[in-house]
N, C-alpha and C positions, 0 to 999 in steps of 0.2 A: 571294538568287543563289550558287548553289554556284561554289566557289571555289578555283583551284590557286593555293599562296602560294607564290612562288620565293626562294627560300634562297638568302644569297652572301654577298662577299666582294667590297668594292670593290676590294681592292686584287689581286682574283687574276681575272682572265678582262672585265672587264667589258663587252665587246663579245659575247660570247660569249652573258651573260647580254641582255641586246638581241637578242638573236635569236633564243633561246627566248621572251622574253616578242612581240616579235611574229608569228611564227610561231605559238605557241598561242593571243593574241589574234587571228589572222586564224581560225583553226580555230575555235571556242568561243564567241567575240566580247570585244572588249576587258578587259571588267566581269569577266570569269571566269577573267580571272587577275591578283592581288596583285601590283604590283610597286612597293615604298616610293615609289621617285622617281615615282611616275606616280599613283601609288592614293590617298597620306596628304595631305587637302586642307590647302594656308595658316591658318596657322591650330589647325589641330588639336593634340591633345596627342601628339607621334606615335607614341611609348614604348606605350602605351596602343592606337592603332591597331594596330601591329603586331602588340600581345600577343594581341589582340582575334583578329583577323586571322586569328591562325593555328589559333588555337580553333578558330574559325567556318570551318574552312576546310573543303573535303573530302580534301587531299591536300598535300603540304608536296614541293616537291625539291630536293633538298641541291645543289647546283651546285659541283662539283669540279674546277677548274683544276690550272693546273700550277705553282702557286704557295699552293696551299689548306693543304698540310701542311712548308712550308717552314718552315725552325726558326723566325721570328718567328711568323709566322700561327699555328701547330700550337701554341705558347705561350701564346696566347690563348686556345684550347679551354678551357685548364683555370681562365680568370677566372671566376668563374662571372656576372658583370658583364655576359663575351662576349656579342652579341646573337645572330647565328651560335650559340653552343649556347645561350642562351635558345630561343629560336626551335628548334631542334628539339628540348630537353627538354618544351619547351610541349606540342610535338604528341605525341610520344612520352606526355606525362599525358593529354592527349584522347585519345586510341588513332586518332590521325590518319594516313591512310596516307601514307608518309613511304619516297621515291624517295632513292634518290642515283646524279645525275646525270652522270657523266664523262666531261670534255672532251678525249677525247684521255691519260688518265690511266692507273694500271692501278686495278686494284681496292683500296679498302680491306684493310688487314689491322686485327685488334682489336691488336695493338703499334699503331700506330699512332694509336691516338688516350685520351682519359681512359677512364675505366673506366665513367665513366655513357652515354659516346656512344659506349659501342664496338658498341652494337644495331646502331648505321649499319653496321658491317661484314660482319651476317648480312643484312642488306638484298637481295633482288636490282637489281640496279644495272641502270642505260641509260649504252650511251656516244653519245655523240654526236661523229664520228670527223669529222675537217674536209671529207677527200676525201668524203665520203658522208653529207653531213651532211643533205640532203633524205629519204632514204634511214631516215637515224636519227629523225630528229623524226617524221616520218610513220610510223615504229613506236613513240615518246614517244608522241604524242597517241592513235596504233589504241588503244593499254593503256588513258591515261585514259579513253577513253569508255565502255572495256568493262569500265572495273574503280568508273565512277562516270558509270555513269547522267543520273544527277540531270542531269550535263554539258549542254549547249545545243547543239543541233547551229546548224549553219553556218544551216540555211536558215531558223532560227526567229529568223534576227537582218534586220533589214531593209537592213540598210548593208551586208551583205553577201548577200542574196540577192538572184540573176538575177530580171528580169522578162521574158519574150517578147514582144512585140509582130503583131499581125495580119501587119505586113509583110516579119516573117522578123526582125526589127533583138531582141538579144540584149542590154539593158539593165542593166548593171548600178551599184547605185551606193553612194556608199563615203565614210563621215566621216573615216575616218583619214586619216593625215597623209601614208598612199605615192601614194594617186591619190585624184582626187574623183569619174568616173566612166568605162566603158568602154564600148564602143557598140563590139557591130558589128553587121557588114549587108550585105547584097544574099545571094547566093544559098548556102546554106550545104551547096552541094556541092561545093559547092572552086570553081567556077569563077569567081566574083567574087565577092570577100570583100573587105571593107573594115572596118579598126579607126581608129576615132579614140581619144587620149585626150589627157584633159588632165589635167596631173604638178601639187601645187601642192608648193611649202615647209613639211615637218612644223616 
């Protein structure tokens, strides 16, 4: 499975990371997006699993929020044992596509980064703005789909693909934690449309 790896700091915009994981998982399927908290099974050797996943991924998204370059977190980038640093350098070593994703923060400058990471400041980035997050995430997903054609399309995932029945009812069955199924029925010309949703707790 071709994967997109989410590189982030738990001390820096974790809700932004969760938003990106959900949006990209909805687009490409949950198995196509590697997020450590969901993708490393209990009992696995997590360090090896993380670095192996980076090496095998088609893209690594470096998610940069407001605290990413704060003095405390910036200092960690100089530590050879730091996992954000190690994941990025592993991606560079394997010539993985690396995309800085800015959560409403300015562009990186080379002076912001240790010498071994300054390449990040040279890469074309994408900004996710608070008020335009849907537009920006759609743009990010489109960029990934364009440059990584191996990524699965939504229709290739039974849990995301709509199916039409002969009575004009569209069923969308999903196994994710947002909803279990959606039924849209009636006259799809707009005169009589009925919706039923069954939500479940994630």
